[in-house]
C-alpha positions as CSV (number, residue, x, y, z in Angstrom):
1,M,-5.7,-1.7,-65.5
2,E,-6.2,2.0,-64.9
3,I,-9.7,3.2,-64.1
4,S,-10.9,6.7,-63.5
5,Y,-13.9,7.2,-61.4
6,R,-16.5,10.0,-61.5
7,V,-20.1,10.8,-60.6
8,A,-22.4,9.5,-63.4
9,S,-24.5,12.0,-65.4
10,I,-27.8,11.5,-67.2
11,D,-25.8,11.3,-70.4
12,D,-24.3,8.0,-69.1
13,L,-27.7,6.4,-68.3
14,D,-28.1,4.4,-71.5
15,D,-24.6,3.0,-71.4
16,I,-25.0,2.2,-67.7
17,F,-28.2,0.3,-68.2
18,Q,-26.8,-1.6,-71.2
19,L,-23.9,-2.7,-68.9
20,V,-26.4,-3.8,-66.3
21,E,-28.6,-5.7,-68.8
22,N,-25.5,-7.5,-70.1
23,A,-24.4,-8.3,-66.6
24,I,-27.9,-9.8,-65.8
25,K,-27.6,-12.0,-68.9
26,Q,-24.1,-13.1,-67.8
27,M,-25.3,-13.8,-64.2
28,E,-28.2,-15.9,-65.6
29,R,-25.8,-17.9,-67.7
30,E,-23.9,-18.7,-64.5
31,N,-27.2,-19.6,-62.7
32,I,-27.1,-16.5,-60.5
33,H,-30.6,-15.1,-60.5
34,Q,-30.0,-12.0,-58.4
35,W,-31.3,-9.2,-60.7
36,D,-34.0,-9.1,-63.3
37,S,-36.5,-6.8,-65.0
38,I,-38.0,-5.8,-61.7
39,Y,-34.8,-4.8,-60.0
40,P,-32.7,-2.9,-60.7
41,T,-34.6,-0.7,-63.2
42,K,-33.4,2.2,-65.4
43,E,-35.4,4.4,-63.0
44,D,-33.3,3.2,-60.1
45,F,-30.1,4.4,-61.8
46,S,-31.8,7.6,-63.0
47,N,-32.8,8.4,-59.4
48,D,-29.2,7.7,-58.2
49,I,-27.9,10.1,-60.9
50,E,-30.4,12.8,-59.9
51,K,-29.2,12.6,-56.3
52,N,-25.5,12.5,-57.4
53,E,-25.1,9.1,-55.8
54,L,-24.2,7.0,-58.8
55,Y,-20.6,6.5,-59.8
56,I,-18.9,5.0,-62.8
57,G,-15.4,3.7,-63.5
58,I,-14.0,4.3,-66.9
59,H,-11.2,2.5,-68.8
60,N,-10.3,3.5,-72.3
61,K,-13.4,5.7,-72.6
62,K,-15.7,2.7,-71.7
63,I,-17.8,2.3,-68.5
64,V,-16.5,-0.8,-66.9
65,V,-18.1,-0.5,-63.4
66,V,-21.0,1.2,-61.8
67,Y,-22.1,1.6,-58.2
68,A,-24.2,3.7,-55.9
69,L,-23.2,5.1,-52.6
70,N,-25.6,6.6,-50.0
71,K,-27.0,6.1,-46.5
72,E,-30.2,4.4,-47.7
73,C,-30.9,1.2,-45.7
74,D,-33.9,-1.0,-46.5
75,E,-36.1,-2.0,-43.6
76,Q,-34.4,-5.4,-43.7
77,Y,-31.2,-3.7,-42.6
78,Q,-32.7,-3.6,-39.1
79,N,-31.9,-7.3,-39.0
80,G,-28.2,-6.4,-38.8
81,E,-26.2,-6.3,-35.6
82,W,-24.1,-3.5,-36.9
83,K,-20.8,-3.0,-35.1
84,Y,-20.6,0.7,-35.9
85,I,-23.3,2.7,-34.3
86,G,-23.6,6.1,-35.7
87,D,-24.5,7.9,-38.9
88,N,-20.9,8.1,-40.3
89,F,-21.3,5.3,-42.8
90,N,-22.3,4.7,-46.4
91,V,-24.0,1.8,-48.1
92,I,-22.8,0.4,-51.4
93,H,-25.7,-0.5,-53.8
94,R,-25.8,-2.0,-57.2
95,L,-22.0,-2.6,-57.7
96,C,-21.8,-4.0,-61.2
97,V,-18.8,-4.8,-63.5
98,S,-19.3,-5.0,-67.2
99,P,-19.2,-8.7,-68.3
100,D,-16.5,-7.6,-70.9
101,F,-14.2,-6.7,-68.0
102,Q,-15.1,-9.3,-65.3
103,K,-12.5,-11.5,-63.7
104,K,-9.8,-8.8,-64.1
105,G,-9.8,-7.4,-60.6
106,I,-12.1,-4.4,-61.3
107,A,-14.5,-5.1,-58.5
108,Y,-11.6,-5.4,-56.1
109,T,-9.9,-2.2,-57.4
110,T,-13.3,-0.4,-57.2
111,L,-13.8,-1.6,-53.6
112,L,-10.4,-0.3,-52.6
113,H,-11.3,3.0,-54.4
114,I,-14.6,3.3,-52.5
115,E,-13.0,2.5,-49.1
116,S,-10.2,5.1,-49.8
117,E,-12.7,7.8,-50.8
118,L,-15.0,7.1,-47.9
119,G,-12.1,7.0,-45.4
120,F,-10.9,10.4,-46.8
121,L,-14.4,11.8,-46.2
122,G,-14.3,10.6,-42.6
123,M,-16.7,7.7,-42.9
124,K,-16.3,5.1,-40.2
125,A,-18.0,2.1,-41.9
126,I,-19.3,0.7,-45.1
127,R,-22.4,-1.4,-45.2
128,L,-24.0,-3.5,-48.0
129,D,-26.0,-6.6,-48.8
130,V,-24.8,-9.5,-50.9
131,F,-26.9,-12.2,-52.6
132,C,-26.2,-15.6,-50.9
133,E,-26.2,-17.3,-54.3
134,N,-23.6,-15.1,-55.9
135,P,-20.2,-16.8,-55.2
136,Y,-18.2,-14.1,-56.8
137,A,-19.6,-11.3,-54.7
138,L,-19.4,-13.4,-51.5
139,K,-15.7,-14.1,-52.2
140,L,-15.0,-10.5,-53.0
141,Y,-16.4,-9.1,-49.8
142,S,-15.2,-11.9,-47.4
143,N,-11.6,-11.7,-48.8
144,N,-11.6,-7.9,-48.2
145,G,-12.6,-7.7,-44.6
146,Y,-16.4,-7.4,-44.7
147,H,-18.1,-9.2,-41.9
148,K,-21.6,-10.7,-41.7
149,V,-23.8,-8.9,-39.3
150,G,-27.2,-10.4,-40.3
151,I,-29.5,-11.7,-43.0
152,A,-32.0,-9.9,-45.1
153,N,-34.8,-11.7,-47.0
154,W,-36.1,-10.2,-50.2
155,R,-38.0,-11.4,-53.2
156,K,-35.0,-13.2,-54.6
157,G,-34.0,-15.0,-51.4
158,E,-31.5,-14.5,-48.6
159,F,-28.9,-11.8,-48.7
160,L,-26.1,-11.4,-46.2
161,L,-25.8,-8.0,-44.5
162,L,-22.1,-7.0,-44.4
163,E,-20.1,-4.3,-42.7
164,K,-16.5,-3.2,-42.8
165,L,-15.1,-0.7,-40.3
166,L,-12.7,1.8,-41.9
C-alpha cells in the first residue's frame, strides 16, 4: 500500500480527530482503554499542527495514519535509563492508524518512514512510550528494535518507555 506523508495542516484537523475518535472506539471494543475524552484532545492535535509537529499519511486521498514528532518528554520520561545521552533524538507521540486500515502493516510502514526521515536528519535515537495493555503497539515496537528503558505511570496505568538507536 502506497502512503504519502506530509505535515498536517489546520484544514486536516477535523479528519484527523475523526480518525482518532474512531480509533478510540475500536480500542475500547478490543478492551484497550488507552485513550479517551481527556487525552488526546482536538486541542492536542491543533497545538501539534501549529508547531508543525503533526504528520499524516495519505492513501487514496484518505488520511490513514497520524503521528506527532518532537523533543517533548513528560516528567515521567526521567524514569528512563536512556542509552543515547544527548539532544539528537525525537519522540513519537500519538501514532494512530485509522481503524479502516488497521492490520495492513501501516503502523510498521510508518515507523520505517519515521526512522528513515529522522536518520536522514541526523537524529541518533527515537523515544516513545507505549501503553502496557496495548498488545498491538507492544508487538510493533518490540519487533522493530525498540528497547525498554523504564516505566512511566500515568492516569491510565503503566507505560513502557522505549528507545531505538538509529
